[in-house]
N, C-alpha and C positions, 0 to 999 in steps of 0.2 A: 590152103592159104599159101599165096604166092610169096616170093622173096621180097617183093615191094611191100606187100601187106604187112610182113613180119617186121621189116624195117620201120615202117610208119607206126605199128603198134608198139614196139619196144622204145622208140624215140619218144612217143607220147607218154608211155608208162614212166619214163625217166624225167619227164618235164622238159625235154630239150627241144627247142624250136628248129625248124629246117635251116634257118640262118645260122644258128649256133653250131649245128651238126656240120654244115658246109664249111664254116670257118675252122672248125677242128680238123676236117679232112683236106683243107685247103683246095676246095672246089667251089663252083658257083652254086648258090641256093637252087637254081633251076636244074642243076644235076641231081640234087637230093630229091627234088620234086618229081623228076622224070623216073628216078629209081622206084620211088614209092608208087608211082602209077604204072609201073612195069613197062615204060616207054623206052627204057634203057636199063643197062646192067652195069653194076660197079666192076671195076677192074680188080684183079686179084689183090693188089696192094691195098685197094681201098676197102675190100671185103675183110682183109685182116684187120685193118684199123677200125672198122665198123663193129667187128666182133669184139674188140677190146672195149670200145666206147659203150656198146650196148650190153656188155657183159654176157655174151652168148657164144656158142661155138659157131664156126663157119658151116659146120654140118647142119646146124639148126637152121641158118639162113637158107641153105641151098637144098636141103632135103625136103621132099614132098610131104612127109609125115610131120605133124606137129606134135613134138614131146617136150616135156619139161626136162632141162638139164639140171640135175640136183646140185651141181656145183655152182652154177651161175644164177639160180633162182628165178630164171626167166619163165613167166607164167603164160599159158594160153589166155588170151583175154576172155572176159566175161561174155562178150558177144560171140566169140568163137565157139565157146561151150554152149550157148543158147542155140546158135545155128545147127550145130551137131545134134543136139537134143531134139529140136524141132524136126530135123530131117528124119530122125528114128521114129518119131511120133509118140514115143513113150520113154520113160526112164524109171528107175527104181531108187528110192530113198532109203538108206540104211541109218538107223538111230540106235541108241542104247536104252533099254528099258531096265533099270537096275543093273545086273550083270549079264543081261541076255541082249544079244543083237536082234533088231526088229528090221525087217524089209518089207516095203510097200510100195506099190505103184504110185508114181506122182505125174501128174499131167499138166499142172498149171505153173509153168516156169516162164520167166521173163528176163531180160537183160537190158541194161542201158550201157553208157559209156563207163560206168563206175563199177557195176556190180551185177551179180546173178541173183535172182529172187525166186521164191516159189510161194504160192498161196495155199492155204489150208483152212481148216475150220477149227474154232476154239473147242468145239465138243468132241473133236477126235483125240484119239490116244497120242497122235504124233505132237499135238500141241503141248500136252503134259510132259511128255518125254524130253521135248527140247527145252522146256523150262527148267528141267532138272539137270540135263546134260546136253549142252549145245553142239557137240561134235557130231558131224554127219558125213556121209558119203553119198553121192549121186552116181549112178552108173547106167549105161545104156550100150546097146549093139546095134550097129546099122547093117542090116541084112544085105543091102545093095553093095556097099563098100567093103563089107566084112571087117570093119573097124569098130573098136569099142572106145568109150570114153569113161574115165573115172575122175571124180571131182571130190577132193577132201577139204574140210574146213569147219568152221563154226557158223551156226545159224543164230542170227540175232534179229530181234523184232525191228521191223521197218514201218515208219509211220508217215512216210511221204505221200502226200495227196496225188502228186504227178504219177508216182509209180503205181498207186492203187488205180488211178484212171486208165493208165496203159494197160494194166492187166485186165480190168474190166472190158476195155475195148478189144483186146486180143481174145478174150475168152467171155463172150456175151452171156453164156449160160451160168456164169459164176454167181451172178445176182440171185438166180433162182435157187441155186445150190446152198448158199452161205447166208442168205438174208432172211430172216423170219419176220413175222408181224410185229413182234415186240423187240426184237434184238438183233443186232448184226453180228454174226459169228465169223465173218470174213477176216482173216489176219494174213499178214504178209511177213515172211522171214527173208533177210538178206543173208546169202552165204558169203562169209569172209573166206575166200579161196585161199588155202594154204598150199595146195598141190592139185594140179590137173595134168592129165595126159591123155592123148589120143594115139592109138597104135592099131 
């Protein structure tokens, strides 16, 4: 993720428009736009102000690695998590079954601007486990870049038809896997991300 992409993601996460950010930094809106498109780079003074406004470290904005700074609560976006997981082609989902941890491969993940989602089957143990204890972790390792991702949060049922349609388009085989003659077993969970790190 580039510096410009980080500026744009954090600005949007905080609900700040380009115009409002430009006004606070005493620059033209076009300057903010050019930074976010990586067509220009903020001066040191502006980077310092950006880090305060966006509540992140300068190191986070400049460093090639994307990590969560525990003090500033800046999260990797759901889309960043999704891109990383798709590049790895696989991930593992950890749940709690009673007092025992459970780890399983998870392949049907998706993200939009708001959240990260995964699909499963109501007949599987993961569904029962999540209805009892919604806390989960997703993790994966990219063999090419030698980076790993860890995402922690709560899984809550998602009933959006738009999200359902997007997942079905992304994974066409899902209808054969999760839809029976009499009943639809396909269910989607949204992960309310509490912590995410790529290292």
